N, C-alpha and C positions, 0 to 999 in steps of 0.2 A: 957459393950459394947452397944452402941446405933446405930440405923440406922435411918437416917433422909432423907426424900424426899424433894427436893427443886424445886421451880418453875423456869420458864424460866429466864435464866441469860442474854442472848443476849449481851454479851460483857461487862456487868456491873461488872467488876472484883472487884473494890473497895467495892461495895455493898455486893458482895458475901463474901469477907473476913470479913466485919463487921458482917454479919449474922453468919458466922462460929464462930467468937469471942463470939457472943451472945449465941450460942449453946454450948460454951466451947468444940468445936470439937477438938479431938485429933487423928491425923493420927496414924494408927497402933492399935488404940483402937476402934474407931467409923467408921461407914461406911456411905457413901453418895449415894443416888439415885437422879439422875438428870432427869427431864422430857423431856430433849431435848432443842433445840435452845440455845446451848451454845454461839452462835456467832451471829453477825450482829446487826446493828443499834446502839448498845452501843459503847463506845470509846475504849474498850480494849479486842477485840476478841482474839488477839494473846496471851495476858497474860492469859486469861481465858482458852484457849485450853491447853497451856503449863501447867497450874496449875492442871487442872483436869486430864490430861494425867499423870502427875507426881505423882498423888495419887495412881496410879497403882491399886492393888486389893481392896483398900479402897474406890474406886469410881466406880459406874456403871452409864452409861448414855445411854438412848435410843435416836435414831435419830429424829430430828425435821425437818420441812420444810426448815428452814434457814441453818441447818447443811448440808442438801442435796444440797441446793443452792451453798454453798461453794464448795462442792465436784464437782458439775457440772462445776463451773467456773474453778476449778483446772484441769478438764478434757477437757477444751477448749470450753465448751458450754456457750457462752456469752449471751444467751437469758435472758432478764431481768437483765443484768449485772448492769444497772444503779440503781437498787433497793438495792444496797449493798454498804458497806464501808469496804470491805474485802481485799483490796489491801495489807495492812500490813501482813496478813497471807500469801497471795500468793507470796509476795516478800521475805518472811523470809528464812534464811539459812536452817532452819529445816522444811521448808514447806512440803517436800515429806514425812518425818517421821510423821508429824502431820496429813496430809491428809490420809496416810495409816492407822494410828491408828483410825481416825474418820470413815473411810470406813468400818472398822471391828466392829463397834458398832452395837448392835441389834436394831430392830424396836420395840420389845416387850420383857419384862422380867416378868417371873412369879415365885414367891417365894412360893413353896408349904408349907413350914413351917409357914411362916407368913400369908399365904392365901391372898396375894396381887399381883395384876398385875400392871405393870408400862408401860405406853404408852405416846406418845406425844399428840395426838389429840383425836381420837375416834375409835369406833368399829361399824360396821353396825349391825342392829338388828338380821340378820340371822346367824351370826357366833356365835358358842359356843366357849368355851375356847380352845379346841383342834383345831377347825377351825382357830381361830385367830393365835395361835402359828404356825400352819402349813403354813398359808399365810405369816406370818412374815418371816419364814425361806426361803420361795421362793424368796422374794426380797433380803434378806441377801445373799443368794447364788449367785444371779445375781450381787450384788454389790461387793462381795468379790472375784468373779471369774476373769479369765483372760480377759474377754471381758466386764468388768464393764463400760468402756467408752460408749459402745453402749446403755446400760441402762441409763446412765446419760445424753446422748444426746436425749433420747426419752421420758423421764419421765414427762415432763411438759404437761399439758392439763387437761381438766375437764371430758373427756369422756374415757370410758363408765361411765354412771351415776348409773347404777344398777348392783348388783352382780348377777352372774350366775356361777355355777360350770363348765359350758362349756366354759367360757372365757379362752383364751389362749394367749400366746405370750406377746407382750408389752401391749395389752389391759388389760390383767389380772394383770400384774405387776403394771401398772399405777393405776388401781382401788385400789389395795391393798395399794399402796403408798399413794394415796389421803386419804384413810381412816385413816391410822396410823399417817399422818403428817398434814392433812388439815381439816379434818371433824369437823364441829360443828353441823350442822342441817341436817336432812333427813326427807323424808316422812315415813309414817308407813310401806310402802312396801320396805323401804330401799334405795330408790333413793336419791342420794346425792344432797345437795343444797349448793354447795361450794361457791356461791356468797354471801350467808347470813353470816354476821360477827358480827352483833350487839348482845346486851344482849337479853335474853329471853323476849318476848312480843314485840320486835321490828321487828320480822321476819314475812314473809308471813304466813298467818294462815294455809297454807297447810303443813307447816314444824314444826317439833318438835326438841328440843335438842336431840342429838343421845342417850343420857343416859336416856331420858324420854319416849322413844318409848315403848308402851305397848307390853309385850311379848318378850322383848329383851332377846336373848338366853344367854347373859352373866350377867343377872340381879342378879344371885347368887354369882358372883365374885366381890370382892372388887377391884376397879380400881382407880389408881392414874393417873392423866393426867394434862397437861398444855395447852398451845397454845391459850387460850381464855381469853385475858386480859380484855375484856368488861364484862365477867362473873365474874372475880375475884375469891377470895377464896370462894368456895361453896362446901358443902357436901350434896348431894341428891342422892337417888336411888342407894345407895351402891357405890357411886363414890366420889372422892375428887379432886376438881379442884384447882390447885396451882398457875396458872399464875395470879398474882395480879398487873401486869403492871409496873414492876420495871423500864423498859426502857422508860416508859411514865411518869416517876416521881410519880409512885404509890408506891407499896411496893414489897419487896422480901419476899416470904413466905416459911416456912418449916413446916413439921409435922414429929413427931417421928413415925416411922412405927412399930407398935406393934400388936401382935396377939390378945390380949384381951382388954387392957385398951383403953378407949376413947382417941383420939388424938386431942389435942388443937393446933391451929396454932401458930407458932412463927414467927413474922414479924418484919422487920425494914422498916422505911420510906426511900424512894429514892428521895430526893429533887433534 
């Protein structure tokens, strides 16, 4: 039995199936971890959602920004609606079932046996593992609760930019959401730089990749993440970046999640 973590799919269903063939993946025997962004931009978001949902307990996915965008559209928040090609999902006969399943996915997963955490984007330097898991649960509770539409209508925005334990209400939920689903760069004091999206060395010199901030409280935790296609497959500072730009005609990348052995990437080209 093997566990594979896979980078951002973004609706590239055919490429996902080719990668699984390359891995000799067998449902019922092997498990898959997805770093989020199952949907949007690629041509087959609906097929991708149905396939991953159909894997049931053999698949685990955390939520990415594009997944949340789909949920927001489904809840009637059409802000930034033009930045998506998600109408096939929203018009599907099983739309409500798919959106309900997606809404109940976590923002973070931690496997204490394998000693790995799975997230979509990043973690601010102040959070330790328990802080991160607790913060993820706060948003999950809002997203899975009876008033989840309120959260989905208020989640967009870049503020507040800095963490404080005194944050409350939607400001607190928005900061947490932005870390888990949008973060790439921040200052050493943890202030988020959400407008910075390029590869390292392209950013304003005041900012560092979130995983490279000195003294990061999760530096002893092995973290798998996606979201950052311009970074590509990278392993630094006890982290593994898996978004290698499949939807941009790059690659789709997987690693086998193992407690002890080194993990070599397995990739397919996405022409």
